[in-house]
N, C-alpha and C positions, 0 to 999 in steps of 0.2 A: 211611739215605739215599743216593739214590742220586748220583754226581757226571756232571760232562760237562765236557769238555775243549776248548775251543774250537782248533784247529791249524791254520785257515786264517792265514794271513800276511797283514798288510795293509801298507800303503804309509804308513798314517798312524795315530798314537797315538788310539785308540777308544772313548768309556764301552761298557762292557759291563754287562751286566744279564744274570740269568739267571731265568727265572720258571720257577717249582714252583707241582707241583701233586702229592698224596703224594709219590712218590717218585722220576723221573723228571723231569729238566729239559730245558729248553730254553738254548743260550746267542746269547743276540741282541746287536747291537751298533746304536748308537742313531745311529751316524756315518752320513750321506749320501755317497755318491761319483759324481762325476761327473768328466770328462774321459778320457785314453786312460788304457788299461790295459796292462799288461805281460801281453801273453795269455800266453806261455811262462812265468811266473814263476805265474800265476795257477793258470794250468791244472795246472801239479806242484804245488804247494799243494796245491790242491782235489782232483785227482783220491785221494787216499787216503779221501776220504769218500763218494764216489760208486758205487756198487756194481750189479752187474747182477741182474737176475731175470727169472729164466724156471722154467716149471712143469715141465720134466723132473728127473729126481732127482738125486742127486747124483754117479753113476755116468756118468749119459748126458751129465752136462755136462762130466767131466772128459773123455772119451771125443768130446765134442765139440774141445776146446781142445787135445783131444790130437792134432789132428789124424784119429782113425781116423773121426770123419764129418764129412762134409766140407759138408753143407746147413747152411744158420742155422738159428736156434730157430726154430723157428715159433710159439713166444709167449712173447715178449722183452719186458723192457721194463728201467726204471733204477730206483734208489733212494738217497736221502742218507741217510746214519747222520747223527740230528739227536740223539740222546741215549744213556743206557744207564742200569739198574739194578742191584743188588748180582750180577745173574747174566746178565742180558742185553743186548745193544746193541740198538738200535730203531731203524727205517731209517722214513722216511716215504717214499710211494712213489701213483701212481694205484689208485685202486677197482678201476676196469678193469684191471691188470696182473695183479691177483690173483685178480679174482671167479671163481668157479667153478672154481679149480684144486683139484686134490686133494693135489698135490705139489707145491710150493716151493721154488726155490735159491738161495741167494746168492753171485755168486762178488765178490770182491775183485779189488781193483788187482793182485796178486799171481796171480789167479788159483787163489788157494783157494775151493773150494767150502764151502757148508754148511749144511744143511737149515734153513727156515724155518719158523715156526708165526704165523699171525695175532693180530696183537694184537687192534686196531679196526679198522674200514670204517664211512666214511660217505658212500653212494652220490649224495648230495644235492650234495653238494663235490668228488664222486670223490677220497676220500682216504682211504687204507689207513696203517695200521704194522703192520711185521711184527719177529717177536725174533728172534736167533740166540745162539748161546752167546756167552757173553764172552770173546773171545780176542783183541781188536782195539780200541786207542783213536785214533780218528780222526774226531773230531766235529767235523760242520760246524756254523761261524757266519751266523745268520742276521740280514742286513741290514734296514733299516728298507724296505720297499715302496713305502710312502707317500712317503718324500721322493725319489724315483727322478722322473727328467723326462724327459719326452721328449727322444730325441738322445742319453741318457747307452747308452756302449759297452758293451756285455752280451757274457756267455760261455756258449752250453751246453755241457754235460759229458752224455754218456750213453751209452746201449749200441743205437749208431744201428743200426736193421735187423738187431738180434741178431746184427754179427758182433763184439762188442764195444767199449770206451769209445772214446767218438772225440771230438774239440770243434770247435765250428763259432762263429764270433763276427758281432756286427751291433751293432745300436744297439734301443733302443727308440720304436718308430715310432710308438704310441698307448697311453693306461692306458685304466682304468675301461671296458675294450670288454665289449659284452654279447652272447651265444650263445644262440640256445633251445635249446641242448645242455646249457650250462653255468647253474647259480643261484648268481648270484654275478658281481662285475668281473673282466676280465682284462687282462693287458699283454700287448700285442702286441710282437711282434720280429721283423726281417728275417733273424734268424739262424736256418738251417735246423733245425726240429724234426723228425724223421723216424719211423715206427714204430718202436718200439724206444725214444725218446728217452725216453719217458713215465715220469714220474716221476722224473727225473735234473733236475737244477739249472739254473737259470740265475742266473748269478753278476755283480755288478755289477765296477767296476774295481777294489776293493780286495779282491776273492775271495767277499766277502761272498754268502748264498744270498737272492737278493731275489723269487724265483719257481721254482715246481715245474713243469716242462716236461709240456705235453700234446698227445701228436699226434693224441689221440682229437677236439679240441674244432677242428683246425687245419679251411679251408676248403678241401677237396680239387680245384675247378676252378682257385681262383687260386696263382700259386705269390710266395714272397717273406714269408710270412704266416705267424707260428707265435704261440701262445699259452701263456701260463703262468701259473698261479694266484697269485697276489701271496700273499705268507707273512706280513704283518702282517695281514692277513686272515683269515688262518685258525691264526693260531700258537693262540690257547686250542683249537682243536680238534683240532688236531696231541697238544696236550699231553695232551687228554682222552683220546685213543685210545690213547696212549703208557701211561698207567698203568690199562687195562684188564685183566683179567686173561689171560692168553695161554690163547689158544684151541687146544684140542688135541682131536682128533676122537674121538668112542664109535663102538663097537660097533655095528654098528643093531640089534643083537637088545636092548639096554640105553638107545636112546635114547629121547627124551624127548618127548611128542607136547602138544600145546594142548587138543586137542580140539573142533576147528572143524571146516568144511568153509568153504572159501574161493573167491574170485573175483578177481581182478587188479583194482584201479583203475590204467588206464594215464594218461598224463597227456593225452592226449584226452578221456580220460573224465573226469575231474576235473576240466577246464577247461566240457565239454557239461554237466556236473551240479553243479558247485561242492564240489567234494568234495577230501578231498585222495588224494592218491597212497600204495598199501598193498592192503591184502587188506581187502574187504568179508568180513564174517562173511556164510555166506549160510546159513548151519545150524550150532547148536553142540548137539555131541554129549552126552547125559546122562550125567551121573555124571562127565563127563570134566572137568578143571582151569579150563577156562574158565567153566563153567556156575559152578563152585564160588566163581568169582573174579568173578562176575556181569556177563561179558562177552556181551554179548545180541546177538540178529540183527540186522543192521543196521550194527552195529560195524565199525571200520573201524582195523585194527590197522596201526599203522605204524612201531614201533620194538621190539625186542628188547636188553634191558640197555643203550639207550643205543646201538645201534646202527641207524640209518636200514633199512627195508625197504620196496619199492615194489611188491613181489608176492608169490605163492606160493614163487617159485622163491628168491630174496633170503630168503624167513622158511624156508623148508624147510634153507635152504643154511645157517644160522646156528643151528636147533636140532640141526645134526650135530653140536654141542659141549656139549651138555646130555644127564644122562641121566635116564631116568625119576627119578622122586621130590624131584630138585632143583627149588628154588623159582627162577622167573625174573621180574625186570620185565618187563612187556607194556605199549608205549605205543598206546592205543588213542584214537578220535577219536570220537565220538557227536554225534549232532544236537540240538542244542536247540530247544525252543522257540520259540525264532523262527527256526529254521532256519539256524543258524551249527554249524561241527562245534566243540566243546571236546574238547581235549587232556587227558589224565589219563594216570599212570601205576598199574597194577595187579600186585598179585605171582599168579602162578599157579604152583601145584603138579604139575609136567607129570607123566603120567599114558604108560601103557605104550599102544602102539597098539592095542590091544585092547579098552583103557577107553573 
């Protein structure tokens, strides 16, 4: 079984609980925090558990931090070390930070850089977990975001603008905000959250993580408003992503295929036609895995191995991790007689591209 150590120092003794699924765990605190934080102390204790994430190679990152590259990283974000298993440190970030990247590099506070692999992703909640080899132990403690109050002081740490870790502070200015671009409720803060902060931590006065910052959700035309995903709403999802099989890409010649032709069901189309977002199956290839699994024309593929897919690009990105001949769980939704879409999981044996 994997172990988790909470390294964040708190100003009060708090009751800690550990959520377990399979082997990796989250360290959580039931304490609610209010009042004024010692920002210097909180930042010092929390920073080892916050990392930078880029789509550059390890060598490129080392050149960047070594000063041989003066430009900032064009694709940069942050992550929070939230757990470990027997061989990996597990880091939560935003899905949009890692989405579409062929290479991922995680850089720790001491500027050591290591290559990272995708563990699991969820585009609906804009969350992802990546894994790096087990070399450091600086696991963050998650607080109870449900107990956070408007006016509580908060501290945001992240790789702002791609230049490296920085700290901003402010208050919780609103709770349970809804945005068209996000499926769920959000914490609103006036702490500065800029590009590169995405996936970083929003901390309470005790130094516990209460939110996962997302610059993507920010309103571009308004200053002084940033948003974070409340950790209490997504702790189960993070644990599930942590315990998925680590994804490593397979050679294109060995890659598996479902055996369908598909069309994106965008969010606009989904609303217009009362359909789920995903991949509309426009054709089932004869003799392919989809036909054998009785996936029919008109079905909508919405997930693969527990990972949400919102279109063909997302589906093809996930298929990069599976070889022909492997069995994978495909989530499909089909229309019932009353017109409603019903979800089910089917097992598909992937075939070669020619099949």
